[in-house]
C-alpha positions, 0 to 999 in steps of 0.5 A: 480218224482211227483216233478221233473215233476212240475219243469220241467213243470215249467221250460218250461213255464208252468202256476202254476194253470196247475201244481196244476191241474195236479200234485197236488203240490201248488204254494208255495210248488212248490216256495219251491221245486226250492229254495232247488234244487238250494241251494248249497250241500256240495259237492261243487255242486247244491242238483238239484233233490236230494232236491226233495226226501221227508224228505231230509234235505237240511240244517243241523239242527241248534239249537237256544235254550240255552242247558238245564242243564243235571245231570241224563240224556242224552237226549234233547240237540240235536245240542248243540255240533255244536252250542258250535263250531260255537260260539267258532272257537278255540275249532273247529280248536282245534279238527282238529289239534287233529286229524291232529297230530294223537292224535286221532287214527282211528282202520282201523280193527274195522271201526269207532273205535277211541282211545285217545278221553279221553285224547282229551276231557279233553284237550278240556275241559281244552279248555273250561275253558280257555275260560271262560265257567263255571260249569254252561255252556254248555258243563260242565254242561252235566253228561258226558261232552259231550264226546259222541258228541265230539267223534261223531263230530271227527268220521263225520270230519274224516269219510267225509274227506279221508286226516284227515281219513288217518292221523288219521290212521296213514298212508301216503296218496298220494295227488290227483295232484299226481294221476292224468294222464299227460295230465290232468296236461299239460304235454302231449309234451316233454318240456312242464312241468319239475320237478326239486328237490334235493335228499340227497343220503344215502351212505358214500363217501371217498376222497383219499388225497395226502398229500405233503409228496406223501402218500394217506390219506383217508377221509369219507365226510359228505354227498352228494346232488343229483339235477335233472330235469326230463321231465314229458312227457318223462321220459328223464333226462335233467340236473343233478348235485352233490353237495358235501355241507351239504345243497343245494343252489342257485347256485347248483340249478342254475348250474342244470338248466344251465346243462340242457339247455345246450349241455351234452358230453359223459362220459369218464368212467375209471372204468373197468367193466362200459359199456354205453348201444348203445340204452341209451345217454343223449338227447342233445346228441342224438338229436341235436335238442333239444340243447338249448331247454327250458321248459315251467313250471318247478315244484319245492318244497318250499326249500329255494334254490328254493324260492331264489330271484336269483333262481326265476329271473333265472327261470321266466325271463333269461329262460322264463318259469313259476315256479310251487310250489306245496304244502309244505311237499308233495313230492307225489305232484312231483311224476316223480322225486321222482321215478327217485330218487327211482330208482337211490337209488335201482340201484345205492347207496343201491347198493354200499358197504357204502349204509345206509339203514333202518330207523335207518341209522344215528345210524348205521351210528354213530356206524359203526363210533365209531368202531375201526375195520371200515375201508374205503377201500370199500367206493368209492370216489366222482369221482368213484360215479360221474362216476357211476352216468353218467352211470347210467343216460345214460342206464336209457334213454336207458331201457325200462319204465313200464310208457311209455308203454315199450318204453325207455325215448329217444325213447318217446323223439323222437317221440315228437321231430321228430313227430313219430305217432304224430304231431311234437313239437316246441322247444323253445330255450334260447337266443343266448347270454345265449348260448354264456355265460351261466353264464348270468344265474347268477344275476350279481352284480354292483362293483365300479372301483377303482383308483387314477390318482394322485397316478398312480393306475390304475383302478380296481375292488374288487370281494370278497376280491380279485382285478379283471383288465384286459388290456382295464380297467386299461387303462380306466381311465374315469371309476374310480368311475363308476359301472361295472355289473359283471357276474360271474361262481360260479363254477370258479371265476378266470375270470369275464365279466363284462360290464357298466351300459349302455351296453359297453362290457368290456373285460374279468376281471382276478383275481391278483396274485395266484387267476389267475392260482388256479381254486377255486369256490366262496364258496371255497373263502368264506371258505378260508377268513372265515378261515382268519377271525377266526384266523385259516389261515394266508397267506401272498401275496406270499403264495398259499391261496389255499394250506394254506386253505388244509393244514388246512383242512388236520388237521381237516378232521380225526375227522371232515367229513366237513373238508373232504367235503371241500378237496372232493370239491377243487379236484373236482374243479380242476379235473373239471377245464379249462385251466388257462385264459390268459391275453392279457396283460401278453402274449405281449412281451416287446423288451428287451432293450441293457444295458446301458454302466456302470458308471465309477468313482465316483457316485453323489448322486441326491436329491429325489422329493417326489410327493404330495399325499404321506406322509413324 
């Protein structure tokens, strides 16, 4: 207390002589106390008045002398182990890795007891030998090889850092960011911060395919992914999407973004017994003000589909929001989307007949697949899963939420948007061109216009092995050799939207042949030509490539679930496809000319003249 009063008097301007006469503290002692008080504490703050307590060490002990050789004793080398770790940083990093990888186990029932120290000490001594330390150097010149100092250092690190203690105890902890309240994380308003992630649903699904003979065949598909975007402040699901691929790609992520910013429609349910709650609904369907609304910040993980340049361009440039990538391998840093996935698993996927539960899910699935008595009769189809997912999200928005004080997510969204009991939020809408053409969310590609005036070949472009043209492009011979900026929808590539590099907008480009009438995605076309390059598939100019691909996958679906997933993807694209595009050039009706009278008598042959540019 005397030291504190002396420093306060010194800070207020009192003289050193007055302080010495009043509290008996010499000027050198006072200056030393001030230096101790303004030094940094290990907790990140200054020592402050804590450094004025007598016999308190501000700096840890650092040994300066060379360690003694102790063959028959254990005392006299205080601070030698810390001196060793300071000289060789690789040894300290090795010890920390031993804790992080679970090589050292902390017994929760017996505080302070470590298991596995002996094996860690052996590896530590081997590392010391690799660094060039011999039998006459510390710690190999000690009677116990500094095992007690090693255990004491490990125990001190574990006690100082909770993350290391939890890993040593074999427990999974939540990071500090997952325990913060929404206002502290900048999510006090709706459409301020959203979270996006993908979830692999642990459920077995089947696809019912109609073969050419009219019969039904059931195949089990490989897997299904659920991608969703949830608003942090209101817990409303702004958009979601299902992917039947083995892994999610950037197109699935961008498709989820597109569904989140575009208006949603009331789902059409065909399964008996399903009922939509009157209090539920989708955000854009219940509140017209939120149509085409975008968020300020989106939280993602470090998946490759999220880190792709295309996905980042959509998030940061097209939508104009900030991307917050959390730490790797810590899903609890995005607790709200993970909790929604848990709700979907508890209320939907785990209640289906084909649910796969427990840690040994893969082994159980493999055992059931090998069982000849196992049947696919009770499994749900992909279409049924989509309807159940629509119902789940709809009713989720109308169910009271414990994290919202008993309010439903839609009621909380109405309070934020309409300003009930608070200031109304200010929504930021996406630009009008994106509303009219959501395909602009995808990064464009540059395609060169081909054609030849000498051979009479009209202008066209080639996009993923298929020719595209239109009435205006076919007449624009001046575009031959130039590059066009092509925008496309990966879910339906029958039609492209093109413009020149200087911004002149052309009309829609249509695929040639049967590619124009058959709905298909970009991934399906890539799979078709991949099979053709592998000589697994062969089709001519007049054949339907998609039907040929389906015939190939039907032969493989009995043994390969990935082939069944391709069949399910084709059926899903055909069910959700729009009507086939109409080409204005094809709608132009050419008047039929009357037939000329037939020639009579012998017909005289006429010599043909081959134009230049053709081979004879």
